[in-house]
C-alpha positions in Angstrom: 10.7 174.2 70.8 8.6 171.3 71.1 5.1 173.1 71.9 6.2 175.3 68.8 6.5 171.9 66.7 3.7 170.3 68.5 1.1 173.1 67.5 2.6 172.9 63.9 2.2 169.6 62.9 -1.5 168.4 62.8 -2.5 165.5 60.5 -5.9 165.5 59.0 -7.9 162.4 59.2 -11.5 162.5 58.1 -12.0 166.2 58.2 -10.9 166.2 61.7 -7.5 167.5 62.8 -5.4 165.5 65.4 -2.2 166.2 67.0 0.5 164.0 66.1 2.6 163.1 69.2 6.5 164.2 69.3 8.2 162.5 72.4 11.6 164.2 73.5 14.0 161.9 72.8 17.2 163.4 74.3 16.9 162.2 77.6 17.1 158.7 76.9 20.2 160.0 74.5 21.7 162.3 77.2 21.4 159.2 79.8 23.4 156.6 77.5 26.0 159.6 76.5 26.2 160.0 80.3 26.7 156.0 80.8 29.3 155.7 78.5 31.3 158.5 79.7 30.9 157.8 83.4 32.4 154.3 82.1 35.0 156.2 80.3 36.2 157.9 83.7 36.2 155.1 85.2 38.3 153.3 83.3 40.6 156.5 83.2 40.5 156.4 87.2 41.9 152.6 87.4 44.6 153.5 85.1 43.4 151.9 81.8 43.4 155.8 80.2 43.5 153.6 76.6 40.5 152.2 77.6 38.9 155.0 78.3 40.1 156.9 74.8 38.8 154.0 73.0 35.4 154.5 74.6 35.0 158.0 73.6 36.6 157.3 70.4 34.0 155.0 69.5 31.3 157.3 70.6 32.8 159.6 68.2 32.8 157.9 66.1 29.4 156.4 65.6 27.8 157.6 62.0 24.4 159.2 62.1 21.6 156.8 60.4 18.8 157.5 58.0 15.9 155.0 59.0 14.1 153.8 55.6 11.1 152.2 56.7 9.4 150.3 53.9 6.2 148.9 53.5 6.1 145.6 54.4 8.8 143.5 52.1 8.9 146.4 49.4 10.6 149.9 48.9 9.1 152.4 46.6 11.3 154.6 43.9 10.6 157.9 45.5 11.4 157.0 49.2 14.6 155.2 48.1 15.8 158.1 45.9 14.7 160.7 48.9 16.3 158.5 51.2 19.5 158.3 49.4 19.7 161.7 48.6 19.3 163.0 52.3 21.8 160.2 53.5 24.5 161.4 50.4 23.8 165.1 51.7 23.9 164.7 55.1 26.8 162.2 55.6 24.7 159.5 57.3 24.4 155.6 56.9 21.3 154.4 55.3 19.1 151.3 57.5 16.6 150.1 55.5 13.3 148.4 57.5 11.1 145.6 56.5 8.3 144.8 58.8 6.0 142.1 58.3 2.3 142.3 60.3 2.8 138.4 60.5 2.8 137.6 64.1 5.6 135.1 64.8 4.3 133.6 68.5 1.5 131.5 67.8 2.1 128.0 68.9 -0.8 126.8 66.3 0.3 128.3 63.5 3.9 127.8 64.1 5.0 125.7 60.9 3.1 128.4 58.8 4.6 131.2 60.4 7.9 130.0 59.4 7.2 129.5 56.1 5.2 133.1 55.5 8.3 134.4 57.5 10.7 132.8 55.1 9.5 133.6 52.3 8.8 137.3 53.3 12.2 137.6 54.2 13.1 136.6 50.7 10.8 138.9 48.9 12.6 141.9 51.1 16.1 140.4 50.0 15.1 140.7 46.6 13.2 144.1 46.6 16.1 146.0 48.7 19.0 145.0 46.2 18.3 148.0 44.0 18.0 150.5 47.1 22.0 148.5 48.2 23.2 149.0 44.6 22.2 152.8 44.8 23.8 153.2 48.3 27.1 151.6 47.4 27.2 153.7 43.7 27.2 157.3 46.0 29.7 155.6 48.8 26.5 155.5 51.5 27.4 152.6 54.2 24.1 150.5 53.9 22.4 148.0 56.1 19.1 146.2 55.9 17.0 144.6 58.7 13.8 142.5 59.0 11.4 142.8 61.7 7.8 140.9 62.4 5.1 143.1 64.5 3.7 146.7 64.5 5.7 149.1 62.5 5.6 151.5 65.9 7.2 149.0 68.1 9.8 147.9 65.3 10.9 151.7 64.7 11.2 152.2 68.4 13.6 148.7 68.7 15.9 149.8 65.8 16.0 153.2 67.3 17.2 151.9 70.8 19.6 148.9 69.2 21.4 151.8 66.8 23.0 154.9 68.4 22.3 158.0 66.3 19.1 157.1 64.2 18.3 160.9 63.3 15.9 160.7 60.8 13.1 158.2 59.8 11.7 158.0 56.1 8.6 156.1 55.6 6.3 155.2 53.1 2.9 156.3 53.8 1.3 153.3 53.9 3.6 151.8 56.3 2.7 154.5 59.1 -0.5 153.8 61.5 -3.2 155.9 61.3 -3.7 156.4 65.0 -1.4 156.0 68.0 2.1 157.6 69.4 4.3 156.9 67.2 7.8 157.7 68.6 9.7 158.8 65.8 12.9 160.7 65.7 12.3 163.4 64.1 14.8 166.4 64.9 17.9 166.5 66.3 19.0 168.5 69.1 22.5 170.4 69.3 25.2 168.6 71.6 
C-alpha cells in the first residue's frame, strides 16, 4: 500500500517531480503497544490485576489527535476551519503547534534569544485564542504547544510525545520544501 501511495503522491517543484517520502510508523506504534501490553501481563502475573486493567484501559481511552501546525506564530482561518471540521467529524482532539525557527542554544545571543522567545510565545498565545474558542464551541478537546527549531523535527517530537497523532494539518508555508518529513498521513487498522 505504501508503494502505491508513494507513486501517487508527487510534489512538483520548478518543473521537476520529487517524490514525497512516506515512512511506515506502524513498527514504532506496534512496539509501544507491545511494551504496554507486556507491562500489563507482568502486573497480572504478579497478582496486580487492577493495575494491569488500568494500563489497558488507559491505552484504549487515549483519544486520537489532529496535529495542526501553524505558520510560525499564526494559524490561518481556512486551516483552523478545516482542522475543527476534521476533528469534529472524526471525534479527535486537536493539538495546535506553533514553531519558531529561532535557535535557542546560542550562548552569545542568549539574552536576546530569551527576549525573542518570550515575544513569540506571547504572539502565539494571542493568535491561538480564536482557535481555542472554535474548539470549545464544538466541544473538541484542545491543547496548544510551542516549540523552537525546525518544523519537521518539532512534528516528529510531538508525534513521539503524544500517543495517537493520526493526522497533521499544516500551513503550506510551514512545511519545508525539501527533505524527509515524518508526518503520520494515514492510520493502519489495529
